[in-house]
N, C-alpha and C positions, 0 to 999 in steps of 0.2 A: 325399701318405703317407698310408699306411693307419692305422686308428685301434687297430689290433691291440694287445692288451696282451702285452709280451713276456714269454716264460716261459722258464726254464729247465728242463735234463733233469733229474731225479729222480738223485741221485747215490748208490751203494748206500754201507755204511755201512764208514768205515773202522778196520780194525781192526789193531794191534799188541800186542807181548808186554803192555802196561801202559796201553795207550791204546786210545778208541774215540771216534772223532767221527763225529756224525751232521749231515745237513744240515736246518735248520730251515725252517719255512715263510716264504715271503716275507711282508714286511710292507705296509703302505699305498703305500710307496715304490717297493716291488721290490725291496728289499735281500734279500737271502736271505745267513743268515749261518750257523754250526756251533756246534754244541755239544761240547765236549771234556770226556770223562768218561775221569779217571784212575782206575787200580784200584792199591790201596797196594802195596807192595813191600818195606815194611820191617815188621816186629813189632814192637809194643808190647809191653813188658814190664812189671809191676808192679814200683815200686820197692821194694827192701826195704832198711832200713839195715844196715849192714856189724855183725858183732857187737864188741862192746867186749872188749878184751884182758883 
């Protein structure tokens, strides 16, 4: 068996409406993970107390 290091091909970023996934660099064991980046899809509005009658 050859002692070549196994490599995986570079995967392009996955994009959808609110989500982006990016391939991480391989660690010392050869594991390649993915970053998941969520974009906000809800607006936050500052709370105001209701008027008193």
